C-alpha positions as CSV (number, residue, x, y, z in Angstrom):
1,M,0.0,0.2,0.0
2,T,2.2,2.2,-1.2
3,T,0.3,4.3,-4.1
4,H,-1.1,7.8,-3.4
5,A,-3.7,9.9,-5.3
6,P,-5.2,12.7,-4.5
7,Q,-8.5,11.4,-5.4
8,A,-10.5,8.0,-4.4
9,A,-10.3,5.2,-7.1
10,H,-12.4,5.9,-9.6
11,T,-11.6,1.9,-11.6
12,V,-11.9,-0.8,-10.2
13,T,-10.9,-4.2,-12.4
14,L,-11.8,-8.0,-11.5
15,P,-10.4,-10.5,-13.0
16,G,-11.0,-14.0,-13.7
17,S,-7.4,-15.2,-12.8
18,L,-4.0,-14.6,-11.4
19,D,-2.6,-13.4,-14.4
20,E,-5.2,-11.2,-15.6
21,A,-4.9,-9.4,-11.6
22,V,-1.0,-9.1,-13.0
23,A,-1.8,-8.0,-16.2
24,A,-4.4,-5.5,-14.8
25,L,-1.4,-4.3,-12.4
26,A,0.8,-3.7,-14.5
27,A,-1.2,-1.8,-17.2
28,M,-2.4,0.1,-14.3
29,P,0.8,1.1,-12.4
30,T,-1.2,2.8,-9.7
31,A,-3.7,0.1,-8.8
32,V,-3.3,-1.1,-5.6
33,P,-4.9,-5.0,-5.4
34,V,-7.3,-5.8,-3.1
35,A,-9.3,-8.8,-1.5
36,G,-10.8,-9.0,2.3
37,G,-9.9,-5.3,2.1
38,T,-10.1,-4.9,5.9
39,D,-6.4,-3.1,6.5
40,L,-7.0,-1.8,3.2
41,M,-10.3,0.7,4.0
42,A,-9.0,1.2,7.3
43,A,-6.0,3.6,5.5
44,V,-8.5,5.3,3.1
45,N,-10.7,6.0,6.2
46,S,-8.3,7.3,8.0
47,G,-6.5,8.8,4.7
48,L,-3.5,7.1,4.5
49,L,-4.5,5.8,1.2
50,R,-6.0,7.3,-2.2
51,P,-6.1,4.6,-4.6
52,A,-6.4,5.7,-8.0
53,A,-8.1,2.1,-8.8
54,L,-8.6,-1.2,-7.1
55,V,-8.1,-4.4,-8.5
56,G,-9.8,-6.9,-6.6
57,L,-8.8,-10.9,-6.8
58,G,-11.7,-11.5,-4.9
59,R,-13.3,-13.6,-8.3
60,I,-9.8,-15.5,-8.5
61,N,-10.6,-19.3,-6.9
62,E,-6.9,-21.0,-7.8
63,I,-5.3,-18.6,-4.9
64,R,-8.6,-19.0,-2.5
65,G,-7.5,-22.3,-1.4
66,W,-5.2,-25.4,-0.4
67,Q,-3.3,-28.1,-1.1
68,Y,0.0,-30.7,-0.2
69,Q,1.9,-30.7,-2.8
70,D,5.6,-32.4,-1.9
71,G,6.2,-32.5,1.4
72,A,4.3,-29.0,1.7
73,A,1.7,-27.1,2.4
74,L,0.7,-24.4,-0.4
75,L,-2.1,-21.5,0.5
76,G,-3.8,-19.8,-1.7
77,A,-2.7,-15.8,-1.4
78,G,-6.9,-15.1,-1.0
79,L,-7.7,-18.5,1.4
80,T,-10.2,-17.0,3.7
81,H,-9.2,-16.7,7.6
82,A,-12.7,-18.4,8.2
83,R,-11.3,-21.6,5.8
84,M,-8.1,-21.1,8.1
85,G,-9.8,-21.0,11.9
86,R,-8.6,-17.4,12.6
87,P,-5.1,-15.9,11.6
88,D,-4.5,-13.0,10.3
89,F,-2.2,-12.5,7.5
90,A,-1.8,-9.5,6.8
91,A,-1.3,-7.1,10.0
92,P,1.8,-7.2,11.4
93,T,-0.1,-7.4,14.9
94,G,-2.0,-11.2,13.1
95,D,-0.9,-14.2,14.4
96,A,0.4,-15.8,11.1
97,L,3.5,-14.0,10.5
98,P,5.6,-15.3,13.2
99,V,4.2,-18.3,12.9
100,L,5.0,-18.3,8.9
101,A,8.3,-16.2,9.6
102,A,9.6,-19.2,12.3
103,L,8.7,-22.1,9.7
104,E,10.6,-20.8,7.2
105,A,7.7,-20.3,4.7
106,S,8.8,-19.3,1.1
107,L,6.1,-17.0,-1.5
108,V,5.1,-18.0,-4.7
109,I,5.2,-14.7,-6.4
110,A,3.0,-14.2,-9.9
111,G,4.3,-11.8,-12.0
112,P,3.9,-10.8,-16.1
113,G,3.8,-13.1,-18.7
114,G,2.9,-16.2,-16.3
115,E,6.6,-15.7,-14.7
116,R,7.1,-17.2,-11.4
117,R,9.2,-17.3,-8.6
118,E,9.6,-18.1,-5.2
119,M,11.1,-16.1,-2.5
120,P,11.7,-16.9,1.6
121,I,9.2,-15.2,3.5
122,G,12.3,-13.7,5.8
123,R,13.4,-11.5,2.9
124,L,10.0,-10.1,2.2
125,L,9.2,-9.5,5.6
126,A,13.3,-8.2,6.4
127,G,12.6,-5.5,3.1
128,L,16.2,-7.7,1.2
129,D,13.4,-8.5,-1.1
130,M,10.8,-6.9,-2.6
131,L,7.4,-6.5,-4.6
132,R,8.3,-6.0,-8.5
133,P,6.2,-4.0,-10.9
134,G,3.2,-5.9,-11.4
135,E,3.9,-9.1,-9.1
136,L,1.4,-10.0,-7.0
137,I,1.4,-13.1,-4.0
138,G,-0.1,-16.1,-5.5
139,Y,0.7,-18.4,-2.8
140,V,2.5,-19.1,0.6
141,R,4.4,-22.4,0.9
142,V,4.9,-24.2,4.3
143,P,7.0,-26.4,5.2
144,L,5.4,-30.0,6.5
145,L,7.9,-30.6,9.9
146,H,7.6,-33.9,12.4
147,A,8.5,-31.4,14.8
148,P,7.3,-29.7,17.7
149,Q,6.2,-25.9,16.3
150,T,4.5,-23.7,19.5
151,F,2.5,-20.0,19.2
152,L,1.7,-17.9,22.4
153,K,0.9,-14.2,22.3
154,A,-0.8,-11.7,24.9
155,T,-3.7,-9.2,24.1
156,G,-5.0,-6.3,25.8
157,R,-7.6,-8.0,27.3
158,T,-9.0,-11.4,27.6
159,G,-10.8,-13.5,24.5
160,P,-10.0,-12.9,20.7
161,S,-8.2,-10.3,20.1
162,R,-5.8,-8.8,18.8
163,A,-1.4,-9.5,20.2
164,I,0.0,-7.1,21.8
165,A,3.5,-9.6,21.3
166,S,3.4,-12.7,20.3
167,V,6.5,-15.5,20.0
168,A,6.4,-18.9,17.4
169,V,8.7,-21.6,17.9
170,V,9.9,-24.7,16.6
171,L,12.3,-27.4,16.6
172,D,13.3,-29.4,14.0
173,P,15.5,-31.8,15.7
174,A,16.5,-32.8,11.5
175,R,18.9,-29.6,11.3
176,R,19.4,-29.6,15.3
177,S,17.9,-25.9,15.3
178,V,15.2,-23.8,17.1
179,R,13.8,-21.0,14.9
180,C,11.5,-18.3,16.9
181,A,9.9,-14.7,15.7
182,V,8.4,-12.7,17.9
183,G,5.5,-11.6,16.4
184,A,3.3,-7.5,16.9
185,V,6.2,-5.7,18.5
186,A,7.7,-4.3,15.4
187,P,6.3,-3.3,12.0
188,M,7.1,-6.8,11.3
189,P,8.2,-10.1,12.5
190,L,11.4,-10.1,13.9
191,R,13.7,-13.4,13.9
192,P,16.5,-13.5,16.9
193,F,19.0,-14.8,15.1
194,D,21.7,-14.9,17.6
195,A,19.1,-16.7,21.1
196,E,18.1,-19.5,18.3
197,R,22.1,-20.2,17.9
198,W,23.2,-20.2,21.2
199,V,20.0,-22.2,22.3
200,S,20.4,-24.5,20.0
201,S,23.5,-25.3,21.1
202,I,23.4,-26.5,23.8
203,I,19.9,-29.0,23.3
204,D,21.1,-32.5,23.5
205,W,19.7,-33.2,20.2
206,D,20.6,-37.0,20.8
207,G,19.2,-37.2,24.5
208,E,15.9,-36.5,26.4
209,R,16.1,-32.2,24.7
210,T,15.5,-30.9,28.0
211,L,16.6,-27.5,29.4
212,A,16.4,-26.1,33.2
213,P,14.5,-24.0,34.1
214,D,17.0,-21.0,34.7
215,V,18.5,-21.6,30.4
216,L,14.9,-21.4,29.4
217,A,15.0,-18.0,31.2
218,A,17.9,-16.8,29.9
219,F,17.1,-17.8,26.8
220,G,13.4,-15.5,27.2
221,D,15.6,-12.7,27.9
222,Y,18.1,-13.2,24.6
223,V,14.9,-13.1,22.8
224,A,13.1,-10.3,25.0
225,T,16.1,-8.2,24.7
226,A,17.9,-8.7,20.9
227,C,13.8,-7.9,19.7
228,I,13.7,-4.8,21.9
229,P,17.0,-3.6,23.0
230,D,18.1,-0.4,25.5
231,P,17.8,2.7,24.3
232,P,21.1,4.2,23.2
233,P,22.3,6.9,24.8
234,A,21.4,10.3,22.4
235,Q,17.3,8.5,22.6
236,S,17.6,8.7,27.0
237,A,18.3,12.2,26.5
238,L,15.9,13.0,24.1
239,D,12.9,11.0,26.0
240,G,14.7,12.6,30.2
241,T,14.7,9.0,30.6
242,E,18.5,7.9,32.7
243,P,20.8,6.0,30.2
244,G,20.1,2.9,28.9
245,T,16.8,2.8,31.1
246,L,13.5,1.6,28.7
247,P,10.4,3.5,29.9
248,P,7.8,1.3,32.1
249,A,5.8,0.7,28.9
250,V,8.2,-0.7,27.2
251,L,9.8,-2.6,29.9
252,H,6.7,-4.2,30.5
253,L,6.7,-5.4,26.8
254,R,10.1,-6.4,26.6
255,R,9.0,-8.1,30.6
256,T,6.1,-10.1,28.4
257,V,8.7,-11.3,25.1
258,S,10.5,-13.1,27.4
259,T,8.1,-14.9,29.1
260,L,6.1,-15.9,25.9
261,A,9.3,-17.2,25.0
262,R,10.2,-19.3,27.9
263,R,7.3,-20.9,27.7
264,A,6.6,-21.1,24.1
265,L,10.7,-23.0,23.5
266,G,9.5,-25.3,27.2
267,R,6.0,-26.3,25.9
268,A,8.2,-27.4,22.4
269,L,10.8,-29.2,24.1
270,A,8.1,-30.8,26.7
């Protein structure tokens, strides 16, 4: 959603296939694709986005389902939350993005002329690779791992709600690695790679794969500090806080992430 125009959308195209949608976007560089529209309409209503044209994806049946393919689950980009359960794919506070990041899913991207290319989701989330003009995400390829996986989140109230922090942990015995992704605390999920490597190196992969409580706590702190670091001295001066200290609300968020990471790893190892 980077296209800004002074007027609301006055052209709406409803393609019937993924390639038709790509062709429509290539023909209208200022157009914005829309599926469910939840986040798009929030941006429009708040005045942050004024698309000159829309390309609706609701009629593209090929991206509304899912299938098993080559040891992975291939999820269509138009697969609805109702069919999946209730994950929230688009928003950074959603449940699905940190899970997909920890699973190291990949994106199947459709381009002009029927071109298809695949990209690790982490590269897009980190901004290391971007969609090219006229491209659309067609599918998400999720590896099917015979490995423990845990997802935990904290919300601001009881009942179903968007997360204020979430943690996904994947144990991968085949690669002797732990993968972790933290959601909702930044614009996109964060991978604390140093914490992953540290805890992976001390797990007895050939034994019971258990860790002492103090090690689990250290992992939680490692993850939380990596994702919510101490402010630089210059920032502390601007905030009027002691050097190296976080505001109470941010410190509470860091403790929340630490607790979630500790508990998620403990459950995965159990």
